[in-house]
Each structure stands twice: as C-alpha cells, then as structure tokens.
C-alpha positions in Angstrom: 171.2 159.8 -94.0 171.7 156.0 -94.0 169.5 155.6 -97.0 171.8 158.1 -98.9 175.0 156.1 -97.8 176.1 157.9 -94.8 177.0 155.4 -92.1 179.3 154.6 -89.1 181.1 157.5 -87.4 179.8 160.1 -89.9 176.3 159.2 -89.3 176.7 159.0 -85.5 178.3 162.5 -85.7 175.1 164.0 -87.4 172.9 162.0 -85.0 174.7 163.4 -82.0 174.3 166.9 -83.5 170.6 166.5 -83.8 169.7 164.6 -80.6 169.0 165.9 -77.1 167.9 169.4 -78.2 165.1 171.3 -76.4 163.0 174.3 -77.2 160.4 176.5 -75.6 158.1 179.3 -76.5 158.4 182.9 -75.3 155.4 185.2 -75.3 155.8 188.8 -74.4 152.7 190.8 -73.2 152.5 194.1 -71.5 156.3 194.2 -71.1 156.1 190.8 -69.3 157.8 187.6 -70.6 156.0 184.3 -70.3 157.9 181.0 -71.0 156.5 177.6 -71.7 158.2 174.4 -70.4 161.2 173.1 -72.2 160.3 170.3 -74.5 162.5 167.8 -76.4 162.8 168.5 -80.2 161.7 165.3 -82.0 161.9 166.5 -85.5 163.6 169.2 -87.7 167.0 170.9 -87.5 168.3 173.8 -85.6 167.3 177.1 -87.2 170.1 179.3 -88.6 172.6 176.4 -88.5 175.1 175.8 -91.2 174.0 172.2 -91.6 170.3 173.2 -91.7 170.1 173.8 -95.5 171.9 170.7 -96.4 169.9 168.5 -94.1 166.7 170.1 -95.4 167.7 169.3 -99.0 168.5 165.6 -98.1 165.0 165.5 -96.3 163.0 166.6 -99.3 165.2 165.0 -102.0 162.8 162.1 -102.7 159.8 164.1 -103.4 160.2 163.6 -107.2 160.2 159.9 -106.6 156.7 159.7 -105.1 155.0 162.0 -107.8 153.7 160.3 -110.8 154.6 161.2 -114.5 151.7 163.5 -114.8 153.6 166.4 -113.3 157.2 167.6 -113.4 158.5 168.9 -110.0 161.0 171.8 -109.8 162.9 171.9 -106.6 165.2 174.7 -105.6 166.0 175.1 -101.9 162.8 175.4 -100.1 160.9 176.5 -103.2 158.9 173.6 -104.7 156.7 173.8 -107.7 154.9 171.3 -110.1 154.4 171.8 -113.8 151.5 170.1 -115.3 150.7 170.1 -119.1 147.4 168.9 -120.6 145.4 170.3 -123.5 142.1 168.9 -121.8 140.9 171.2 -119.0 139.1 168.3 -117.2 142.2 166.2 -117.3 144.3 169.1 -116.1 142.0 169.5 -113.1 142.2 165.8 -112.4 146.0 165.8 -112.8 146.5 168.7 -110.4 144.2 167.2 -107.7 146.0 163.9 -108.0 149.4 165.6 -107.6 148.1 167.4 -104.5 147.0 164.1 -103.1 150.3 162.4 -103.7 152.3 165.4 -102.3 150.0 165.4 -99.1 150.7 161.7 -98.7 154.4 162.4 -98.8 154.0 165.2 -96.2 152.2 162.9 -93.8 154.8 160.2 -94.2 157.6 162.7 -93.4 155.9 164.4 -90.4 155.2 167.6 -92.3 152.0 169.6 -93.2 150.9 170.9 -96.4 149.9 174.6 -95.9 147.0 175.1 -98.1 146.9 178.8 -97.5 150.3 179.0 -99.2 149.5 176.7 -101.9 148.0 177.9 -105.1 148.1 177.3 -108.9 148.9 179.4 -111.9 147.6 178.8 -115.4 149.9 179.7 -118.2 148.0 181.2 -121.1 148.7 182.5 -124.6 147.3 185.7 -125.9 144.5 183.9 -127.8 143.3 181.6 -125.0 141.2 182.4 -121.8 141.7 181.0 -118.4 139.8 177.7 -117.7 137.6 177.6 -114.6 139.3 174.9 -112.6 138.2 173.7 -109.2 141.2 172.6 -107.2 140.6 171.6 -103.7 141.8 169.3 -100.9 139.6 168.0 -97.9 136.9 170.3 -99.0 139.2 173.3 -99.0 139.5 175.3 -102.1 143.0 176.1 -103.5 143.0 179.5 -105.1 144.3 180.5 -108.4 146.7 183.4 -109.0 147.7 185.5 -111.9 151.3 185.8 -110.9 153.8 184.3 -108.5 157.2 185.0 -107.2 159.8 182.3 -108.2 163.4 182.6 -107.2 163.3 186.4 -107.2 161.3 186.7 -110.5 157.6 187.6 -110.5 156.1 185.3 -113.2 152.6 186.1 -114.7 150.2 183.8 -116.4 151.2 184.8 -119.9 154.8 185.5 -119.4 154.6 189.2 -120.2 156.9 190.2 -117.3 154.8 193.2 -116.6 154.3 192.3 -113.0 158.0 191.8 -112.5 158.9 195.1 -114.2 156.2 197.0 -112.3 157.7 195.9 -108.9 161.2 197.0 -110.1 160.1 200.6 -111.1 159.8 202.0 -107.6 163.0 200.3 -106.5 164.8 201.8 -109.4 163.3 205.3 -109.0 164.5 205.1 -105.4 168.0 204.2 -106.8 167.9 207.2 -109.0 166.9 209.5 -106.1 169.8 208.1 -104.0 172.4 208.7 -106.8 171.1 212.2 -107.3 171.4 213.0 -103.6 174.8 211.5 -103.2 176.2 213.2 -106.4 177.5 216.3 -104.7 179.3 214.1 -102.0 180.9 211.3 -103.9 183.5 210.9 -106.8 182.7 209.7 -110.2 184.1 206.2 -109.5 182.1 206.0 -106.2 178.8 207.0 -108.0 179.5 204.1 -110.4 179.9 201.8 -107.5 176.5 202.9 -106.0 175.0 202.4 -109.4 176.2 198.8 -109.7 174.9 198.1 -106.2 171.5 199.6 -106.7 170.5 199.1 -110.3 168.7 195.8 -110.6 169.6 193.5 -113.6 168.9 190.2 -111.9 167.1 187.9 -114.5 167.4 190.5 -117.2 167.8 187.5 -119.7 164.1 186.8 -119.1 162.3 190.2 -118.5 164.7 192.2 -120.7 162.9 191.1 -123.9 159.6 192.5 -122.8 158.5 195.7 -124.5 157.4 196.8 -121.0 161.2 197.0 -120.1 161.5 200.3 -122.0 160.4 202.0 -118.8 163.5 200.5 -117.1 165.7 201.7 -119.9 164.4 205.3 -119.3 165.3 205.1 -115.7 168.7 203.6 -116.6 169.4 206.5 -118.9 168.2 209.1 -116.2 170.8 207.7 -113.7 173.5 207.7 -116.4 172.8 211.4 -117.0 172.9 212.2 -113.3 176.3 210.4 -112.9 177.8 212.3 -115.8 176.1 215.5 -115.1 174.5 215.6 -118.5 171.3 217.3 -119.7 167.9 215.6 -119.9 168.0 215.7 -123.8 171.6 214.5 -124.2 172.3 211.3 -126.1 173.3 208.4 -123.8 175.1 206.4 -126.4 178.6 208.0 -125.6 177.8 208.2 -121.9 177.4 204.4 -121.7 180.7 203.9 -123.3 182.4 206.4 -121.0 181.1 204.6 -117.9 181.7 201.2 -119.4 178.1 200.3 -118.6 175.9 198.0 -120.9 172.7 199.7 -121.9 169.5 197.6 -121.1 
C-alpha cells in the first residue's frame, strides 16, 4: 500500500483491518466436529470481504514488471495468462520455460505458490499447421498441454473455431427451450419474453457468433421464438423476431 502511495491514516486504517485476525480448521467426521487451534493469520485477506478483490489486485499488480519482454501478460481479476509468440518451436519452448521461472520467482517473493496442477499451455494453430511437441516443465514436473481453456466465461480452443464453446452452450440452451415450453401455459406473452432474455445466452457473441458452428444455436433460438409465439415448426421466423423485438443470432 505504501509503494502505491497510500500512507498516514489511510494506510493505518487498512493495516488495522488486516491485523490481529485468527483462523482455525474445522473437520467433520461421523457427525462429529473437530477443531484445530486458533492461529494468527500472517498473510492474505479475509475471504468474502468487500476489500478483498481490491487488495488482491493491488497485490498482483506488479507481475508484468517482473516478466521479460518475451511474453505479454494478460491479467483480469484472478485470471492470469501469458501470451508468447515465436515462429521457432525451440525458442517458443525456451521462452515458455523462462516465463514460468520468472513467474515462480515472483510467487516465492510474495509468499505464494504456483499450482502446477492448474497451470497448462495452449498452442494456437492455423488450419494448415500441426501442433509442436513442446516439453514444458518446472522442477522435473511436466506442465500439460490443453486443446481448449475457459477464459473470462468463453471456452477458447487452439484454432479459435469456437466449437468447444458452442458445444457447451447447446445443453444449456436446450434446457432453456424446455423451460420456456413448460412455462408457456402459465405465463403471459411479456413474461415469456422476460424468461427468454434471462435464459438465452448471448454473452461473447461478437466472438463465437461468426463461427459456422453457431448455426446450431440459431436453430435453438428459432425453436424458442416459435414456442413463445405459438407458431408451427415450419413457420418463417423473420416476422416473429420483429414482433418480439428480438435480434436473430
């Protein structure tokens, strides 16, 4: 806090908020509860507190400063990624391992641990290139590769086809279709529209909406629109979208 310019009474207020806190562990076994001794909390912030997210962001704010120019850090809340670009596979492997060493050094300096089981790398590929066999490890522990990863609510695959993200959406939207169909006899026209807006997922559509695979989502959307308007399976949806003031996918 002092490093970022907070001093005097303001800093003392934060310090008093974090000091003299204690915690213990509760284990429940066979309907019996067992408690550990109370121990002083020497690091971290109270979970679930309003100040927790702000203090966490201040705590990790200097990560980009300790990482060399070979990688570009992307920090959003507690989701941290590093983008490394290199046309040479051997140099890519070296750059990734160097970044992990630098990152782990920062973790140690800040009383944190790098969880290698939750650390993995994703190779972005074009349609005409194959994945390179990269060996990424730290302290003789292999860091596994993945074909897709969830980032800020979007599932990103290694060729940015958005198939994985759309495939995860399909069951949720089919469920939304079933819910609206079940509620139709019970709710008014306007109420059904409200249910539609609360269940039909359009988050991140500017990315995955351009995928040819998104046609499946459009079919589900048209099915829901027909349910709301009590239309037949073969009725055109063009006028129905206008009637509901809903944008087609």
